C-alpha positions as CSV (number, residue, x, y, z in Angstrom):
1,M,-131.7,-208.6,59.6
2,S,-130.6,-209.8,56.1
3,R,-133.0,-212.6,55.2
4,V,-131.8,-214.4,52.0
5,W,-133.2,-217.3,50.1
6,D,-130.4,-219.1,48.1
7,I,-131.9,-222.0,46.1
8,P,-130.0,-224.3,43.9
9,V,-132.0,-225.3,40.8
10,H,-130.8,-228.6,39.3
11,D,-134.1,-230.5,39.0
12,S,-137.8,-229.6,38.4
13,T,-138.7,-230.0,42.1
14,R,-136.7,-226.8,42.8
15,I,-139.0,-224.7,40.7
16,R,-141.7,-225.0,43.3
17,D,-139.2,-224.1,46.0
18,V,-138.2,-220.9,44.1
19,R,-141.9,-220.0,43.8
20,V,-142.6,-220.6,47.5
21,A,-139.6,-218.6,48.6
22,T,-140.6,-215.7,46.3
23,E,-144.0,-215.7,47.8
24,A,-142.4,-215.6,51.3
25,A,-140.2,-212.7,50.3
26,S,-143.2,-210.9,48.8
27,A,-145.0,-211.2,52.1
28,R,-142.0,-209.7,54.0
29,A,-141.9,-206.8,51.5
30,G,-145.7,-206.3,52.0
31,L,-146.5,-206.8,48.3
32,G,-150.2,-207.1,47.4
33,P,-151.7,-210.3,45.9
34,H,-151.2,-209.1,42.3
35,R,-147.6,-208.1,42.6
36,T,-146.9,-211.3,44.6
37,A,-148.3,-213.3,41.7
38,V,-146.1,-211.3,39.3
39,A,-143.1,-212.0,41.4
40,A,-143.9,-215.7,41.5
41,L,-144.4,-215.8,37.7
42,V,-141.0,-214.1,37.1
43,A,-139.3,-216.4,39.5
44,T,-140.8,-219.5,38.0
45,E,-139.7,-218.4,34.5
46,L,-136.2,-217.7,35.6
47,A,-135.9,-221.1,37.4
48,T,-137.4,-222.9,34.4
49,N,-134.9,-221.2,32.1
50,L,-132.0,-222.4,34.3
51,L,-133.1,-226.0,33.9
52,K,-133.9,-225.8,30.2
53,H,-131.1,-223.7,28.8
54,A,-128.2,-223.7,31.4
55,G,-128.2,-227.2,32.9
56,G,-129.1,-225.7,36.2
57,G,-127.9,-222.8,38.4
58,R,-129.2,-220.9,41.4
59,I,-131.8,-218.3,42.3
60,V,-131.0,-215.8,45.1
61,I,-133.9,-213.9,46.6
62,N,-133.8,-211.0,49.0
63,L,-135.3,-207.6,49.7
64,A,-133.9,-204.6,47.9
65,D,-134.2,-201.0,49.0
66,R,-133.9,-197.8,46.9
67,A,-131.5,-195.2,48.3
68,P,-133.4,-193.0,50.8
69,A,-132.5,-189.4,51.3
70,V,-131.0,-188.5,54.8
71,G,-133.9,-187.9,57.1
72,A,-136.5,-189.1,54.7
73,V,-138.8,-192.1,55.2
74,S,-137.2,-195.2,53.6
75,P,-139.0,-196.3,50.5
76,P,-140.8,-199.7,50.5
77,S,-138.7,-202.7,49.7
78,S,-138.9,-204.6,46.5
79,V,-138.3,-208.3,46.0
80,Q,-135.0,-208.9,44.1
81,L,-134.6,-212.1,42.1
82,L,-131.1,-213.0,40.9
83,S,-130.5,-215.9,38.5
84,L,-126.9,-217.1,38.0
85,D,-125.6,-220.0,35.9
86,H,-122.4,-221.3,34.3
87,G,-124.2,-222.4,31.2
88,P,-123.5,-221.9,27.5
89,G,-124.9,-218.4,27.5
90,I,-127.5,-216.8,25.3
91,S,-126.5,-216.4,21.6
92,D,-129.0,-213.6,20.9
93,V,-130.1,-211.7,23.9
94,T,-132.4,-209.4,21.9
95,V,-134.4,-212.3,20.6
96,A,-134.5,-214.0,24.1
97,L,-136.0,-210.8,25.6
98,R,-138.7,-210.4,22.9
99,D,-142.1,-210.5,24.6
100,G,-143.7,-214.0,24.1
101,H,-140.5,-215.7,22.9
102,T,-140.3,-219.1,24.5
103,T,-139.6,-222.7,23.6
104,A,-141.7,-225.9,24.0
105,A,-142.6,-227.1,27.5
106,S,-142.2,-223.7,29.1
107,L,-144.9,-221.5,30.7
108,G,-145.3,-219.6,27.4
109,A,-144.3,-216.5,29.2
110,G,-140.6,-216.0,28.3
111,L,-138.1,-213.5,29.4
112,G,-140.0,-210.8,27.5
113,T,-142.8,-211.1,30.0
114,C,-140.3,-210.8,32.9
115,L,-139.0,-207.7,31.3
116,R,-142.5,-206.3,30.8
117,T,-143.9,-207.1,34.3
118,A,-140.9,-206.5,36.6
119,N,-140.2,-203.0,37.8
120,D,-136.5,-203.5,36.9
121,F,-135.1,-206.2,34.7
122,D,-131.7,-206.7,33.3
123,L,-129.7,-209.6,31.8
124,H,-126.1,-210.1,30.8
125,S,-124.8,-213.2,29.0
126,T,-121.4,-214.3,27.8
127,P,-121.1,-217.3,25.5
128,G,-119.3,-220.1,27.3
129,R,-119.4,-218.4,30.7
130,G,-123.0,-218.2,31.6
131,T,-125.9,-215.7,32.2
132,V,-126.9,-213.4,35.0
133,A,-130.4,-212.0,35.2
134,I,-132.0,-209.7,37.8
135,A,-135.6,-208.8,38.3
136,R,-137.1,-206.5,41.0
137,I,-140.8,-206.5,41.7
138,G,-142.1,-203.6,43.8
139,H,-145.5,-202.5,45.1
140,E,-146.6,-200.5,42.0
141,P,-147.2,-201.8,38.4
142,A,-144.1,-201.7,36.2
143,S,-145.2,-198.6,34.2
144,A,-141.9,-196.9,35.0
145,R,-139.7,-200.0,34.7
146,V,-136.0,-199.7,33.8
147,R,-135.1,-201.7,30.7
148,P,-131.7,-203.1,29.9
149,G,-129.3,-200.4,28.9
150,Q,-131.7,-197.6,30.0
151,H,-130.8,-196.1,33.3
152,P,-131.5,-192.8,35.1
153,P,-128.8,-190.2,34.7
154,A,-127.3,-190.6,38.2
155,P,-124.9,-192.9,40.0
156,R,-126.5,-196.3,40.6
157,A,-125.8,-198.9,43.3
158,G,-126.7,-202.6,43.5
159,G,-125.5,-205.7,45.2
160,V,-125.9,-209.4,45.9
161,N,-125.8,-211.0,49.4
162,V,-125.4,-214.8,49.8
163,P,-125.2,-216.5,53.2
164,L,-122.8,-219.3,54.0
165,A,-124.2,-222.8,53.3
166,R,-127.6,-221.4,52.2
167,A,-128.4,-220.3,55.8
168,E,-131.5,-218.1,56.3
169,H,-129.6,-215.1,57.5
170,S,-126.4,-213.5,56.2
171,G,-124.0,-211.8,58.5
172,D,-123.3,-209.3,55.7
173,A,-125.4,-206.2,54.7
174,W,-125.0,-203.3,52.4
175,S,-126.8,-200.0,51.9
176,W,-126.7,-196.7,50.2
177,V,-128.0,-193.3,51.0
178,R,-128.3,-190.0,49.2
179,S,-127.6,-186.6,50.9
180,G,-127.7,-183.6,48.6
181,T,-125.1,-184.2,45.9
182,Q,-123.5,-187.0,47.8
183,V,-124.1,-190.7,47.5
184,T,-122.8,-193.0,50.3
185,L,-122.3,-196.7,49.9
186,M,-121.6,-199.0,52.9
187,L,-120.8,-202.7,53.3
188,A,-120.7,-204.3,56.7
189,D,-119.6,-207.9,57.6
190,G,-120.8,-208.9,61.0
191,L,-118.2,-210.9,63.0
192,G,-118.9,-214.6,62.5
193,H,-122.1,-216.0,61.0
194,G,-125.8,-216.3,61.7
195,E,-128.3,-214.1,63.4
196,R,-125.9,-212.3,65.8
197,A,-123.6,-211.4,62.9
198,S,-126.7,-210.3,60.9
199,T,-127.8,-208.1,63.9
200,A,-124.4,-206.3,63.9
201,S,-124.5,-205.6,60.1
202,G,-128.1,-204.6,60.2
203,T,-127.4,-202.2,63.0
204,A,-124.8,-200.5,60.8
205,V,-127.3,-200.2,58.0
206,E,-129.9,-198.6,60.2
207,A,-127.4,-196.2,61.7
208,L,-126.0,-195.1,58.3
209,R,-129.4,-193.5,57.3
210,G,-128.9,-190.8,59.9
211,V,-125.3,-190.0,59.4
212,A,-124.7,-190.2,55.7
213,H,-124.0,-186.5,55.5
214,L,-120.8,-187.0,57.5
215,T,-117.4,-187.9,56.1
216,P,-116.5,-191.6,55.8
217,P,-114.1,-191.5,58.8
218,D,-116.8,-189.7,61.0
219,I,-119.4,-192.3,59.8
220,L,-117.1,-195.1,60.9
221,R,-116.6,-193.5,64.4
222,H,-120.4,-193.1,64.7
223,L,-121.0,-196.7,63.7
224,H,-118.3,-197.8,66.2
225,A,-120.4,-196.4,69.1
226,K,-123.6,-197.8,67.7
227,L,-122.2,-201.3,67.2
228,R,-120.7,-201.6,70.7
229,P,-123.7,-203.7,72.0
230,T,-123.2,-206.1,69.1
231,R,-120.4,-208.5,68.3
232,G,-119.0,-205.8,65.9
233,A,-118.4,-205.8,62.1
234,A,-115.9,-205.0,59.4
235,V,-117.2,-201.9,57.7
236,A,-116.2,-199.9,54.6
237,V,-117.8,-196.6,53.5
238,A,-117.4,-195.0,50.1
239,Q,-118.9,-191.5,49.5
240,L,-119.2,-190.0,46.1
241,D,-119.5,-186.2,45.8
242,M,-121.2,-185.8,42.4
243,A,-120.7,-182.1,42.3
244,A,-116.9,-182.3,42.9
245,G,-116.4,-185.6,41.0
246,Q,-114.6,-187.1,43.9
247,L,-114.8,-190.4,45.7
248,C,-113.8,-190.7,49.4
249,F,-113.2,-194.1,50.9
250,A,-112.4,-195.4,54.4
251,G,-112.7,-198.8,56.0
252,V,-112.0,-200.8,59.1
253,G,-111.6,-204.6,58.8
254,N,-111.4,-207.0,55.9
255,I,-113.7,-205.4,53.4
256,G,-112.2,-205.5,49.9
257,A,-112.6,-202.6,47.5
258,R,-111.4,-201.9,44.0
259,L,-111.9,-198.9,41.8
260,R,-111.8,-199.1,38.0
261,T,-110.8,-196.0,36.0
262,A,-110.4,-196.6,32.3
263,D,-108.7,-200.0,32.1
264,T,-107.0,-199.9,35.4
265,W,-108.2,-201.4,38.7
266,Q,-106.9,-199.9,41.9
267,P,-107.3,-201.5,45.4
268,L,-108.5,-199.4,48.2
269,L,-107.1,-200.5,51.6
270,S,-108.8,-200.6,55.0
271,R,-107.2,-200.5,58.4
272,P,-107.3,-203.7,60.5
273,G,-109.9,-203.6,63.3
274,I,-113.5,-204.3,64.2
275,V,-116.1,-201.5,64.3
276,G,-117.8,-201.8,67.6
277,A,-114.9,-203.5,69.3
278,H,-111.4,-202.5,68.2
279,H,-111.6,-199.3,66.2
280,P,-108.1,-198.0,65.1
281,A,-107.1,-194.5,66.1
282,D,-107.2,-193.5,62.4
283,A,-108.3,-195.2,59.2
284,P,-106.6,-194.4,55.9
285,V,-108.7,-192.2,53.7
286,H,-108.6,-192.5,49.9
287,R,-109.6,-189.5,47.8
288,L,-109.8,-190.2,44.1
289,A,-111.3,-188.7,41.1
290,W,-114.6,-190.2,39.9
291,R,-115.0,-190.2,36.1
292,P,-117.8,-191.2,33.8
293,D,-116.1,-194.6,33.3
294,S,-115.4,-195.3,37.0
295,L,-116.7,-198.4,38.7
296,L,-116.4,-199.2,42.4
297,I,-116.7,-202.8,43.8
298,L,-116.9,-203.5,47.5
299,H,-117.0,-207.1,48.8
300,S,-116.8,-209.1,52.0
301,D,-114.1,-211.7,52.7
302,G,-116.2,-214.5,51.3
303,L,-114.9,-213.5,47.9
304,P,-111.4,-215.0,47.2
305,A,-108.6,-212.5,47.8
306,R,-107.4,-212.9,44.2
307,W,-110.7,-212.7,42.4
308,T,-110.6,-211.4,38.8
309,P,-112.4,-208.2,38.0
310,P,-114.8,-208.3,35.1
311,Q,-113.2,-207.5,31.8
312,D,-116.2,-207.0,29.6
313,P,-116.4,-203.2,29.0
314,L,-120.2,-203.4,28.4
315,L,-120.9,-205.0,31.8
316,S,-120.7,-201.7,33.6
317,T,-123.6,-200.4,31.5
318,H,-125.9,-202.9,33.1
319,D,-127.6,-202.8,36.4
320,P,-125.0,-202.7,39.2
321,A,-126.6,-205.8,40.8
322,V,-125.9,-207.7,37.5
323,V,-122.2,-206.6,37.8
324,A,-122.1,-207.8,41.4
325,A,-123.8,-211.1,40.5
326,A,-121.3,-211.7,37.7
327,V,-118.4,-211.1,40.0
328,L,-119.9,-213.5,42.5
329,R,-120.7,-216.2,39.9
330,D,-117.2,-216.1,38.4
331,A,-115.5,-216.4,41.8
332,G,-117.1,-219.7,42.7
333,S,-119.0,-222.8,41.5
334,D,-120.9,-225.8,42.9
335,A,-117.6,-227.6,43.0
336,R,-115.9,-224.7,44.6
337,P,-118.4,-223.0,47.0
338,L,-117.5,-219.7,48.6
339,P,-116.2,-220.2,52.2
340,D,-118.2,-217.5,54.0
341,D,-121.2,-215.2,53.8
342,T,-120.4,-213.2,50.7
343,T,-121.7,-209.8,49.6
344,V,-120.7,-207.8,46.5
345,A,-121.9,-204.2,46.3
346,V,-121.3,-202.0,43.2
347,L,-121.4,-198.2,42.6
348,A,-121.6,-197.5,38.9
349,P,-121.9,-194.3,36.8
350,D,-125.1,-193.5,35.0
351,G,-126.2,-195.6,32.0
352,R,-125.1,-193.0,29.4
353,T,-121.5,-194.3,29.5
């Protein structure tokens, strides 16, 4: 079940709320006392920065999983912290990330300490539009951390999941699985809201881990049978064959998908229906070339239908969760909240692009 902590940070009392929520997420992830303390420190610094430098924002906390191989034991979850704001942006990101760099009245830790102690840390800032930062804290020390702009040479996936009206559970869920030279990304939007919707999307996530070696249409048919006891979900499946350089996509229901190649964004259409309730006889299958500059974005219907894809060419070199969070941030605001559970999942090329 997708447990999410979505905390607005507009006054100093919320910094404690962020820290407490991070400790609760750490307990769910099974982190030890030291890594829990690290997660709380990073969360507190991110929340403090929102108040001091951006005039407020939000911290979204959930559990993040690395992609398991088909048939393998799922790796332990990490605590993922996302900081989003519509502030003035950071004029010099390199200086801001310098270890120990801080300003008066802060913890004296700075973003450099977040970078040094988190297992993954990345940040993207645009003057006049705001900043997105992500930190993941896992069970082990951050000796093999991924620094901004330094990513392993393989396709990467990441996402952000925000429940409607800051509820505890989101009816959306996303996951990705590796099977040989294939990477399969799935996004599910359980019908309605709350725990029953979360149960439907969570069932899809669990089922994917055993069938990611199948084609997207066959995966959807398998999920249809698995989701029959639930209220059902809209589901989209994208499968990248790294050896062939080809992306295969199929979906049922109102999951949005756009593929960027060079400077062109192409929509990928799903067939109307509900996986687990009203599965169409056939779903359209898109087969497209995957290039080093390709970028795939999947999203649930909480995102406005006419959202604007990111135009910054450097954004795709960042952690995919940063791309997802930037899309989410730019699609809404405190004055214009998103109308539904909203999830954005991104499949990106390796960082060498």
